[in-house]
Residue frames relative to the residue before (quaternion, step in Angstrom):
aa qw qx qy qz dx dy dz
M 1.0000 0.0000 0.0000 0.0000 0.00 0.00 0.00
G 0.4069 -0.7049 0.5358 0.2247 3.61 -0.84 1.00
E 0.5474 -0.5822 0.5060 0.3245 3.51 -1.46 0.31
L 0.5600 -0.6696 0.4016 0.2771 3.43 -0.70 1.29
Y 0.8039 0.2765 -0.1154 0.5138 3.63 0.83 -1.11
R 0.3054 0.7416 -0.5433 0.2479 3.72 1.10 0.43
P 0.4900 -0.7021 0.4303 0.2860 3.56 -0.73 1.00
L 0.3451 -0.7577 0.5339 0.1475 3.46 -0.97 0.99
R 0.0305 -0.8018 0.5962 0.0269 3.69 -0.75 0.94
N 0.1643 -0.7522 0.6219 0.1430 3.57 -1.40 0.36
A 0.6838 0.3455 -0.3370 0.5472 3.56 1.04 0.90
G 0.7648 0.3075 -0.2733 0.4958 3.50 -1.40 0.42
C 0.7525 -0.2706 0.2938 0.5236 3.58 -1.18 -0.82
R 0.1217 0.8096 -0.5660 0.0966 3.49 -0.82 0.78
I 0.1798 -0.7529 0.6249 0.1014 3.64 -1.22 0.69
T 0.1248 -0.7400 0.6597 0.0401 3.47 -1.17 0.97
D 0.0821 0.8038 -0.5852 0.0688 3.54 -0.55 1.19
D 0.6640 0.4388 -0.4115 0.4442 3.58 -1.31 -0.17
L 0.4676 0.6266 -0.5125 0.3550 3.67 0.78 0.80
V 0.2056 -0.6854 0.6887 0.1168 3.46 -1.53 0.48
F 0.0434 0.8018 -0.5947 0.0398 3.57 -0.84 1.02
K 0.8268 -0.0814 -0.0083 0.5565 3.57 -0.44 1.28
G 0.7566 -0.3876 0.2013 0.4866 3.43 1.11 0.81
Y 0.6391 0.5497 -0.2722 0.4640 3.65 1.37 -0.41
R 0.3924 -0.6387 0.5857 0.3083 3.60 -0.91 0.70
S 0.0666 -0.8278 0.5565 -0.0261 3.58 -0.79 0.98
L 0.1698 -0.7378 0.6478 0.0850 3.44 -1.56 0.44
V 0.1784 -0.7717 0.6077 0.0573 3.58 -1.03 0.91
L 0.1099 -0.7880 0.6058 0.0027 3.40 -0.89 1.04
E 0.1147 0.8759 -0.4564 0.1066 3.68 -0.46 0.90
N 0.0216 0.7529 -0.6555 -0.0541 3.47 -1.19 0.49
E 0.7820 -0.3320 0.2173 0.4807 3.63 -1.31 -0.43
K 0.7231 0.4649 -0.2050 0.4680 3.60 1.20 -0.65
L 0.8417 0.2259 0.0350 0.4892 3.44 0.93 -1.15
L 0.0116 -0.7430 0.6659 0.0660 3.62 -1.13 0.69
I 0.0358 -0.7891 0.6126 -0.0274 3.49 -0.87 1.17
H 0.1554 -0.7926 0.5890 0.0269 3.48 -0.78 1.29
L 0.0878 -0.8179 0.5664 0.0505 3.67 -0.47 1.00
L 0.3401 -0.7075 0.5925 0.1810 3.57 -1.10 0.77
L 0.2346 -0.8209 0.5036 0.1326 3.62 0.06 1.23
D 0.6893 0.4608 -0.2950 0.4749 3.66 1.00 -0.57
K 0.7255 0.3412 -0.2106 0.5594 3.62 1.33 -0.15
G 0.7897 -0.3317 0.1895 0.4801 3.49 0.40 1.28
A 0.4319 -0.6701 0.4895 0.3532 3.71 1.13 0.06
E 0.3491 0.7481 -0.5114 0.2385 3.59 1.07 0.48
P 0.5244 -0.6221 0.4969 0.3018 3.68 -1.18 0.60
I 0.2091 -0.7317 0.6412 0.0990 3.53 -0.98 1.06
R 0.7480 0.1471 -0.0842 0.6417 3.58 1.22 -0.47
W 0.0965 0.7062 -0.7014 0.0107 3.62 -1.20 0.78
L 0.0037 -0.8856 0.4586 -0.0737 3.47 0.49 1.25
H 0.2137 -0.7524 0.6163 0.0916 3.52 -0.73 1.23
K 0.3455 -0.8292 0.4040 0.1727 3.59 0.02 1.44
P 0.6573 0.5660 -0.3281 0.3740 3.60 0.98 -0.91
T 0.7562 0.3082 -0.1612 0.5543 3.50 1.21 -0.76
D 0.3237 -0.7593 0.4795 0.2980 3.64 1.39 -0.09
T 0.4312 0.6909 -0.4619 0.3514 3.55 0.87 1.07
D 0.2048 -0.7650 0.5935 0.1437 3.59 -0.60 0.96
M 0.3902 -0.7396 0.5105 0.2004 3.60 -0.67 1.17
I 0.6756 0.5250 -0.3177 0.4086 3.66 1.07 -0.38
W 0.3157 -0.7215 0.6026 0.1287 3.47 -0.86 1.16
I 0.0440 -0.7504 0.6572 0.0559 3.56 -0.90 0.85
S 0.4698 -0.7293 0.4536 0.2040 3.55 -0.82 1.32
H 0.7097 -0.4275 0.3135 0.4640 3.64 -1.30 0.18
N 0.5813 0.5846 -0.4046 0.3958 3.71 1.04 -0.62
G 0.2076 -0.7616 0.5712 0.2248 3.73 0.96 -1.00
L 0.5572 -0.6012 0.4557 0.3470 3.32 -1.41 -0.22
G 0.1575 -0.7965 0.5803 0.0634 3.50 -0.71 1.16
A 0.6644 -0.4729 0.3848 0.4323 3.69 -1.28 0.05
P 0.6200 -0.5376 0.4206 0.3870 3.60 -1.05 0.50
H 0.0974 0.7756 -0.6159 0.0977 3.62 -0.90 0.84
A 0.5623 -0.6181 0.4435 0.3241 3.60 -1.14 0.69
M 0.5882 0.5913 -0.3588 0.4190 3.59 1.13 -0.47
Y 0.7494 0.3648 -0.2062 0.5126 3.53 1.15 -0.75
A 0.2594 0.8185 -0.4832 0.1712 3.61 0.79 0.97
D 0.6937 0.4372 -0.3426 0.4586 3.69 0.97 -0.07
Y 0.6946 -0.5036 0.3193 0.4024 3.54 -1.33 0.43
Q 0.6679 0.5137 -0.3397 0.4179 3.66 0.74 -1.00
I 0.7576 0.3931 -0.2669 0.4476 3.66 0.55 -1.09
S 0.7101 0.4447 -0.2746 0.4718 3.68 1.07 -0.43
Y 0.4721 0.6736 -0.4578 0.3373 3.64 1.22 0.08
I 0.1158 -0.7987 0.5904 -0.0097 3.34 -1.10 1.14
G 0.6481 -0.4736 0.3322 0.4953 3.54 1.27 0.25
G 0.6518 0.5546 -0.3708 0.3605 3.71 -1.15 -0.39
W 0.6997 -0.4649 0.4188 0.3447 3.51 -1.32 -0.76
Q 0.0755 0.7883 -0.6086 0.0504 3.49 -0.85 1.00
E 0.3879 -0.6406 0.6005 0.2804 3.53 -1.33 0.52
M 0.1701 -0.8079 0.5612 0.0591 3.56 -0.94 1.09
F 0.3146 0.7085 -0.5682 0.2760 3.49 -0.64 1.16
P 0.6326 -0.1881 -0.7495 -0.0527 1.58 -2.11 1.44
E 0.7230 0.3008 -0.2520 0.5686 3.63 1.33 0.30
V 0.3066 -0.8308 0.4562 0.0874 3.52 -0.90 1.08
S 0.7631 0.3681 -0.1967 0.4934 3.60 1.21 -0.55
Y 0.8208 -0.0224 0.0753 0.5657 3.61 0.64 -0.94
T 0.4796 -0.5652 0.5796 0.3385 3.70 -1.13 0.55
S 0.0744 0.8146 -0.5646 0.1099 3.59 -0.60 1.08
E 0.4711 -0.6630 0.4984 0.3002 3.55 -1.35 0.18
Y 0.1128 0.7840 -0.5958 0.1324 3.61 -0.70 0.96
R 0.8933 -0.0006 -0.0639 0.4449 3.39 -1.21 1.08
G 0.7021 -0.4854 0.1788 0.4893 3.45 1.18 1.07
G 0.7530 0.3567 -0.2559 0.4901 3.64 1.13 0.25
T 0.5331 -0.6174 0.4871 0.3120 3.55 -1.35 -0.02
V 0.1661 -0.7924 0.5869 0.0094 3.38 -0.57 1.35
H 0.2790 -0.8271 0.4699 0.1315 3.46 -0.39 1.32
R 0.5273 -0.5783 0.5249 0.3345 3.60 -1.19 0.65
G 0.8692 0.0073 0.0425 0.4926 3.49 -0.86 0.92
E 0.1385 0.8122 -0.5619 0.0736 3.65 0.83 0.67
T 0.6838 0.4873 -0.3155 0.4421 3.61 0.96 -0.75
A 0.6078 0.5643 -0.3472 0.4377 3.59 1.37 -0.25
I 0.7625 0.3720 -0.1942 0.4925 3.53 1.11 -0.47
T 0.6416 0.5069 -0.2937 0.4951 3.66 1.29 -0.21
P 0.5903 -0.5989 0.4274 0.3320 3.52 -1.36 0.52
W 0.2121 -0.7446 0.6162 0.1445 3.47 -1.16 0.66
D 0.3676 -0.6725 0.5912 0.2512 3.52 -1.28 0.50
Y 0.0887 -0.8058 0.5743 0.1140 3.57 -1.28 0.09
R 0.2091 -0.7606 0.6119 0.0570 3.49 -1.31 0.61
I 0.3070 -0.7228 0.5800 0.2164 3.70 -0.63 0.86
V 0.2162 -0.7792 0.5842 0.0690 3.52 -0.62 1.26
K 0.7965 -0.0847 0.0416 0.5972 3.64 0.76 -0.74
D 0.0076 0.8124 -0.5823 0.0299 3.54 -0.95 0.80
E 0.2503 0.7508 -0.5370 0.2920 3.57 0.35 1.40
P 0.6665 -0.5387 0.3521 0.3763 3.58 -1.18 0.59
D 0.6562 0.5193 -0.2813 0.4697 3.57 1.30 -0.86
E 0.8298 -0.0902 0.0862 0.5440 3.61 1.00 -0.73
I 0.1214 -0.7810 0.6007 0.1203 3.59 -1.17 0.56
R 0.0901 -0.7368 0.6684 0.0472 3.59 -1.22 0.67
V 0.0706 -0.7460 0.6607 -0.0451 3.42 -1.14 1.09
L 0.1867 -0.7591 0.6149 0.1039 3.52 -0.90 1.02
L 0.1042 -0.7604 0.6370 0.0718 3.61 -0.86 1.08
V 0.1938 -0.7877 0.5846 0.0180 3.47 -1.12 0.93
N 0.1076 0.7687 -0.6295 0.0356 3.69 -0.91 0.75
Q 0.1148 -0.7700 0.6276 0.0105 3.48 -0.89 1.24
I 0.2475 -0.8236 0.4926 0.1334 3.58 -0.24 1.32
R 0.5089 -0.6736 0.4621 0.2716 3.56 -1.24 0.31
S 0.6430 0.5710 -0.3303 0.3891 3.62 0.94 -0.78
M 0.7742 0.0037 -0.0196 0.6327 3.63 1.10 -0.54
P 0.5960 -0.6023 0.4093 0.3383 3.54 -1.29 0.64
F 0.3427 0.7470 -0.5081 0.2576 3.65 0.44 1.09
R 0.0989 -0.7561 0.6377 0.1085 3.59 -1.05 0.57
L 0.1086 -0.8012 0.5844 0.0687 3.59 -0.85 0.92
E 0.1323 -0.7936 0.5928 0.0352 3.55 -0.90 1.12
K 0.0470 -0.8039 0.5925 -0.0220 3.57 -0.99 0.83
L 0.1793 -0.7770 0.6020 0.0418 3.55 -0.57 1.26
I 0.1005 -0.7853 0.6102 0.0291 3.59 -0.66 0.99
I 0.0773 -0.8288 0.5534 -0.0286 3.53 -0.61 1.20
L 0.0551 0.8168 -0.5718 0.0525 3.64 -0.90 0.97
G 0.1539 -0.8306 0.5257 0.1009 3.59 -0.55 0.97
T 0.6999 -0.4908 0.3287 0.4015 3.53 -1.28 0.42
G 0.8682 0.0908 -0.1185 0.4732 3.63 -0.90 0.87
S 0.5214 0.6568 -0.4077 0.3613 3.42 1.37 0.28
E 0.2543 -0.7797 0.5377 0.1955 3.50 -1.17 0.45
T 0.5479 0.5675 -0.3538 0.5025 3.35 1.58 0.47
V 0.1284 -0.7389 0.6581 0.0663 3.60 -1.20 0.87
R 0.1360 -0.7693 0.6199 0.0738 3.49 -0.85 1.04
I 0.1225 -0.7525 0.6443 0.0598 3.50 -1.06 0.97
E 0.0857 -0.7778 0.6222 0.0248 3.56 -0.97 1.06
E 0.0770 -0.8561 0.5101 -0.0320 3.57 -0.55 1.21
T 0.0448 -0.7682 0.6378 0.0323 3.54 -1.25 0.55
V 0.2193 -0.7367 0.6305 0.1081 3.38 -1.11 1.01
R 0.0873 -0.8130 0.5751 0.0258 3.59 -0.76 0.99
N 0.3542 -0.7068 0.5922 0.1560 3.46 -1.08 1.07
L 0.1658 -0.8155 0.5412 0.1206 3.74 -0.44 0.98
S 0.5271 0.6096 -0.4568 0.3767 3.57 1.18 0.09
P 0.4008 -0.7267 0.5035 0.2404 3.69 -0.86 0.95
S 0.8184 0.2791 -0.1242 0.4868 3.61 1.06 -0.46
T 0.7230 0.4256 -0.2384 0.4893 3.68 1.10 -0.27
A 0.3357 -0.6830 0.6142 0.2087 3.61 -1.01 0.84
L 0.1329 -0.8198 0.5559 0.0356 3.60 -0.76 0.95
E 0.2907 -0.7467 0.5831 0.1339 3.59 -1.15 0.86
A 0.0438 0.7742 -0.6309 0.0266 3.49 -1.17 0.51
N 0.3166 -0.6615 0.6343 0.2447 3.42 -1.58 0.13
W 0.0228 -0.8405 0.5364 -0.0727 3.59 -0.81 0.94
G 0.3624 0.7289 -0.5519 0.1809 3.58 -1.20 0.58
H 0.5137 -0.6266 0.5069 0.2942 3.46 -1.37 -0.16
H 0.2108 -0.7614 0.5994 0.1286 3.60 -0.81 1.05
L 0.0040 -0.8094 0.5835 -0.0654 3.63 -0.06 1.27
A 0.0673 0.8175 -0.5677 0.0698 3.57 -0.38 1.07
Y 0.2249 -0.8176 0.5294 0.0248 3.58 -0.92 1.05
G 0.1845 0.7498 -0.6283 0.0947 3.58 -0.97 0.73
P 0.7592 -0.2922 0.2187 0.5389 3.65 -1.21 -0.39
P 0.5339 -0.0979 -0.8349 -0.0916 1.55 -2.27 1.11
F 0.6149 0.6127 -0.3375 0.3642 3.55 1.30 -0.50
L 0.7726 0.2981 -0.1772 0.5318 3.52 0.85 -0.85
G 0.0031 0.7764 -0.6267 0.0658 3.54 -1.09 1.08
E 0.7020 -0.4548 0.3277 0.4394 3.43 -1.35 -0.05
D 0.6525 0.4896 -0.3366 0.4704 3.69 1.24 -0.08
S 0.4221 0.7351 -0.4382 0.2990 3.56 1.37 -0.08
I 0.1329 -0.7969 0.5871 0.0515 3.56 -1.21 0.65
I 0.2822 -0.7536 0.5821 0.1166 3.54 -1.05 0.91
S 0.0980 -0.7971 0.5958 -0.0007 3.57 -0.71 1.11
L 0.0521 0.7621 -0.6423 0.0631 3.55 -1.06 1.04
S 0.5818 -0.6173 0.3895 0.3587 3.47 -1.17 0.67
E 0.6484 -0.5152 0.3880 0.4045 3.54 -1.29 0.32
G 0.7011 0.4189 -0.3134 0.4845 3.47 -0.89 0.91
A 0.4963 0.6556 -0.4283 0.3748 3.58 1.17 0.01
K 0.1821 -0.8032 0.5628 0.0707 3.62 -0.88 0.85
I 0.3174 -0.7148 0.5971 0.1782 3.55 -1.04 0.84
C 0.0756 -0.8120 0.5784 -0.0182 3.66 -0.78 0.93
N 0.1732 -0.7716 0.5957 0.1407 3.41 -1.06 0.81
P 0.3923 -0.8001 0.4084 0.1979 3.58 -0.34 1.31
V 0.6676 0.4941 -0.3140 0.4600 3.55 1.25 -0.32
T 0.7696 0.3524 -0.1679 0.5053 3.61 0.94 -0.97
G 0.4228 -0.7201 0.4559 0.3080 3.52 1.18 -0.48
E 0.4676 0.6726 -0.4488 0.3571 3.55 1.31 0.07
S 0.1102 -0.7828 0.6113 0.0360 3.53 -1.31 0.59
W 0.0282 -0.7979 0.6020 0.0144 3.56 -1.19 0.54
D 0.5348 -0.6159 0.4634 0.3463 3.49 -1.14 0.45
W 0.5034 -0.6317 0.4796 0.3427 3.74 -0.80 1.00
P 0.6754 -0.2591 -0.6820 -0.1074 1.52 -2.05 1.53
L 0.6266 0.5880 -0.3749 0.3479 3.73 0.98 -0.03
M 0.2144 -0.7188 0.6545 0.0954 3.45 -1.13 1.14
R 0.1628 -0.8272 0.5376 0.0130 3.37 -0.77 1.26
R 0.1407 0.7910 -0.5725 0.1639 3.47 -0.64 1.21
A 0.8490 -0.0533 -0.0193 0.5254 3.57 -0.99 1.12
G 0.7436 -0.4357 0.2399 0.4469 3.57 0.84 1.19
T 0.6775 0.4452 -0.3499 0.4694 3.71 1.11 0.10
D 0.2859 -0.7366 0.5983 0.1328 3.50 -1.11 0.79
T 0.0743 -0.7770 0.6236 0.0436 3.56 -0.85 1.07
D 0.2605 -0.7699 0.5543 0.1793 3.68 -0.74 0.99
L 0.2808 -0.8027 0.5131 0.1169 3.48 -0.34 1.33
S 0.5701 0.6236 -0.3852 0.3712 3.64 1.14 -0.17
V 0.7275 0.3357 -0.2159 0.5581 3.52 1.21 -0.36
M 0.4983 -0.6699 0.4740 0.2798 3.53 -1.31 0.56
P 0.3495 -0.7396 0.5374 0.2049 3.58 -0.97 0.87
E 0.7023 -0.4570 0.3523 0.4168 3.45 -1.44 0.11
P 0.6434 -0.4880 0.4194 0.4148 3.64 -1.23 0.43
G 0.7523 0.3603 -0.3127 0.4544 3.55 -1.16 0.75
T 0.5470 0.6100 -0.4294 0.3799 3.68 1.15 -0.30
E 0.3319 -0.7325 0.5774 0.1411 3.54 -0.91 1.12
R 0.0410 0.7956 -0.6036 0.0317 3.59 -1.00 0.91
E 0.4087 -0.7042 0.4842 0.3203 3.63 -1.07 0.42
L 0.5151 -0.5797 0.4993 0.3865 3.57 -1.27 -0.02
L 0.1294 -0.8124 0.5657 -0.0572 3.33 -0.75 1.40
Y 0.1621 -0.7539 0.5943 0.2284 3.61 -1.07 -0.08
I 0.2841 -0.7499 0.5766 0.1566 3.62 -1.23 0.50
A 0.2309 -0.7043 0.6513 0.1626 3.63 -1.14 0.77
T 0.1490 -0.8070 0.5712 0.0176 3.56 -0.50 1.22
P 0.4582 -0.6978 0.4685 0.2892 3.66 -0.97 0.71
D 0.8190 0.2929 -0.1143 0.4800 3.48 1.24 -0.62
S 0.3616 -0.7418 0.4669 0.3177 3.57 1.50 -0.03
A 0.6010 0.5035 -0.3894 0.4834 3.54 0.69 1.33
Y 0.0794 0.7753 -0.6265 -0.0127 3.45 -1.18 0.45
R 0.2704 -0.6978 0.6356 0.1898 3.60 -1.40 0.30
L 0.0635 -0.7358 0.6715 0.0601 3.48 -1.16 0.87
T 0.1996 -0.8138 0.5452 -0.0257 3.57 -0.70 1.34
S 0.0701 -0.7373 0.6704 0.0446 3.61 -1.02 0.82
P 0.2712 -0.8098 0.5000 0.1441 3.55 -0.24 1.36
S 0.6358 0.5409 -0.3405 0.4327 3.55 1.05 -0.82
R 0.7483 0.3417 -0.2297 0.5200 3.64 1.02 -0.57
G 0.4516 -0.7317 0.4454 0.2498 3.65 1.09 0.16
V 0.6392 0.5071 -0.3194 0.4818 3.59 1.05 0.64
S 0.1318 -0.7711 0.6210 0.0483 3.54 -1.23 0.69
L 0.2122 -0.7381 0.6246 0.1415 3.48 -1.34 0.45
D 0.1688 -0.7538 0.6320 0.0628 3.52 -0.87 1.13
V 0.0568 -0.7863 0.6146 -0.0277 3.51 -0.77 1.06
R 0.0607 0.7811 -0.6191 0.0542 3.63 -0.87 1.12
W 0.0613 -0.8059 0.5878 -0.0355 3.63 -1.00 0.72
D 0.5725 -0.5599 0.4795 0.3588 3.43 -1.52 0.18
G 0.2871 -0.8038 0.5103 0.1051 3.47 -0.31 1.35
S 0.5650 0.6181 -0.3908 0.3820 3.60 1.18 -0.33
V 0.7118 0.3761 -0.2149 0.5529 3.47 1.27 -0.77
W 0.7965 0.1863 -0.0821 0.5693 3.64 0.93 -0.75
P 0.0124 -0.8912 0.4524 -0.0315 3.55 0.25 1.29
Y 0.6894 0.4432 -0.2365 0.5219 3.47 1.44 -0.29
L 0.2201 -0.7504 0.6187 0.0755 3.54 -0.89 1.12
W 0.1347 -0.7747 0.6001 0.1465 3.69 -0.34 1.02
Y 0.1921 -0.7504 0.6262 0.0891 3.43 -1.32 0.72
W 0.0659 -0.7920 0.6052 -0.0464 3.61 -0.14 1.41
Q 0.0363 -0.7892 0.6130 -0.0039 3.50 -0.91 1.00
N 0.0428 0.7943 -0.5995 0.0891 3.47 -0.71 1.18
F 0.0245 0.8596 -0.5078 0.0515 3.56 -0.02 1.24
R 0.6645 -0.4627 0.2650 0.5236 3.56 0.87 0.84
A 0.5024 0.6323 -0.4527 0.3779 3.59 1.07 0.63
D 0.5865 0.5430 -0.3907 0.4566 3.68 1.17 -0.20
M 0.1073 -0.8455 0.5220 0.0326 3.50 -0.29 1.29
N 0.6387 0.4868 -0.3329 0.4943 3.59 1.33 0.16
A 0.7640 -0.3716 0.3030 0.4318 3.54 -1.39 0.09
P 0.6183 -0.2319 -0.7493 -0.0507 1.60 -1.98 1.63
F 0.5823 0.6543 -0.3460 0.3364 3.74 1.22 -0.11
F 0.0839 -0.8410 0.5323 0.0480 3.63 1.01 -0.84
G 0.6506 -0.5880 0.2783 0.3917 3.54 1.05 0.91
C 0.4729 0.6965 -0.4003 0.3620 3.60 1.25 0.57
D 0.8053 0.3759 -0.1577 0.4304 3.52 1.05 -0.47
Y 0.1471 -0.7584 0.6282 0.0925 3.72 -0.85 0.73
N 0.2844 0.7279 -0.5564 0.2822 3.53 -0.37 1.30
I 0.1909 -0.7038 0.6657 0.1584 3.40 -1.57 0.11
G 0.2051 -0.7479 0.6022 0.1895 3.58 -1.35 0.19
L 0.0452 -0.7682 0.6367 0.0483 3.54 -0.97 0.73
E 0.0864 0.8790 -0.4236 0.2011 3.42 0.36 1.40
M 0.2258 -0.7981 0.5474 0.1113 3.63 -0.58 1.23
F 0.0059 -0.7672 0.6363 -0.0810 3.52 -1.13 1.24
N 0.5349 -0.6229 0.4735 0.3189 3.33 -1.37 0.14
V 0.7074 0.3458 -0.1994 0.5833 3.60 1.38 -0.15
P 0.4736 -0.5888 0.5361 0.3763 3.69 -1.23 0.33
P 0.6565 -0.4674 0.4263 0.4108 3.50 -1.39 0.12
K 0.8137 -0.3995 -0.4095 -0.1026 1.76 -1.81 1.71
L 0.0080 0.8574 -0.5136 0.0322 3.55 0.64 1.11
T 0.3577 -0.6463 0.6088 0.2894 3.58 -1.14 0.61
L 0.7088 -0.4529 0.3471 0.4148 3.49 -1.40 0.26
G 0.6830 0.4648 -0.3415 0.4482 3.62 0.78 -0.82
E 0.6245 0.5304 -0.3308 0.4683 3.68 1.10 -0.49
A 0.6422 0.5082 -0.3107 0.4825 3.49 1.07 -0.88
V 0.6398 0.4993 -0.3501 0.4677 3.62 0.96 -0.62
E 0.6673 0.4917 -0.3131 0.4636 3.61 0.83 -0.79
Q 0.7297 0.3979 -0.2545 0.4943 3.61 1.01 -0.51
G 0.5049 -0.6765 0.4048 0.3514 3.58 1.34 0.15
R 0.5289 0.6520 -0.4059 0.3611 3.71 1.12 0.32
A 0.5417 0.6312 -0.4363 0.3432 3.69 1.12 -0.42
L 0.5329 -0.5703 0.5371 0.3199 3.45 -1.46 0.39
V 0.0756 -0.8083 0.5829 0.0328 3.60 -0.69 1.11
V 0.1382 -0.7909 0.5960 0.0117 3.53 -0.81 1.18
P 0.3975 -0.7478 0.4762 0.2366 3.68 -0.53 1.01
P 0.6491 -0.5009 0.3648 0.4412 3.70 -1.03 0.25
L 0.8222 -0.0312 -0.1079 0.5580 3.55 -0.85 1.26
G 0.5077 0.6534 -0.4406 0.3481 3.65 1.05 0.58
S 0.2459 -0.7764 0.5565 0.1647 3.60 -1.11 -0.15
V 0.1862 -0.7245 0.6545 0.1099 3.61 -1.36 0.49
S 0.1782 -0.8130 0.5523 0.0479 3.56 -0.86 1.03
S 0.0260 0.7886 -0.6143 0.0028 3.54 -1.14 0.43
W 0.1974 -0.7898 0.5668 0.1263 3.52 -1.40 0.00
L 0.0689 -0.7712 0.6293 0.0668 3.58 -1.21 0.45
E 0.0747 -0.7698 0.6329 0.0356 3.60 -1.12 0.70
L 0.0897 -0.7543 0.6504 0.0019 3.54 -1.14 1.14
K 0.0143 -0.7758 0.6303 -0.0254 3.53 -0.92 1.00
A 0.0719 -0.7979 0.5975 0.0335 3.43 -0.73 1.22
F 0.0559 0.8212 -0.5573 0.1091 3.69 -0.66 1.04
G 0.4073 -0.7148 0.5396 0.1791 3.34 -1.20 0.85
F 0.1003 -0.8015 0.5864 0.0610 3.58 -1.25 0.49
V 0.4646 -0.6824 0.4462 0.3455 3.70 -0.97 0.42
């Protein structure tokens, strides 16, 4: 709940709260370059991440669009509308673990609280909080935006609320891109030394060429609609990538804490998935940082020693930065 008498500004950094959009509590963060609209009641996911100088929204919205909240649309898969979600404590499948049900992307479909930490023309800081039900975890996310900046920094902490039990989880960010930002002319840039990995076959290649049966496929460029591609992951030397849209004259730089999220999943969906939930309707990719390779359940991640482990009353912190910028 916002402060009733908090000053209202229409210049510099600013926060608009106490909003309801299509039935969802919302929060808008803004400066001269960016406008970010978060759906607090839907995982605090952004429904807009607008780069003002190029009038380009980084958020892809799938053919399903955003509907009003309804009890029928309670799980991650059926409520998925594209865009960007925080995934915790399970990232691939709803699964059974330690005698309970651990929901895929529980933090992506449940309400978040918020607290305004700083509200000044030169900088705004908002703390988002989600306390899940399936396990005694609390996730805190501080969003920082400065005046004139095209960079958003996100600092996060997972807290184990149990006084006696170490808890495991899978964690990461499901960043998916499509129109209007991503198109057939888009280009993915990674630093030298990046490796493409197939989690099923164990094959690997130097970015950007995937070599099979004497044929090279350049994964840094987008193919024509109808092209089928596997789910891969990328090992990056610096935990960073750039996605560029030449036709719109804008790029997005993404950097993150590779010590917590070492695997960059590369999901490719070029109107070739004819089954649920896409039915051949969507042209998009995902470049998503996680603590595990595709597509381990939490139990499998624990068995392989890849799960995030948080000690009793302990915490694990991480960070993510996103910079949208135009070019001539």
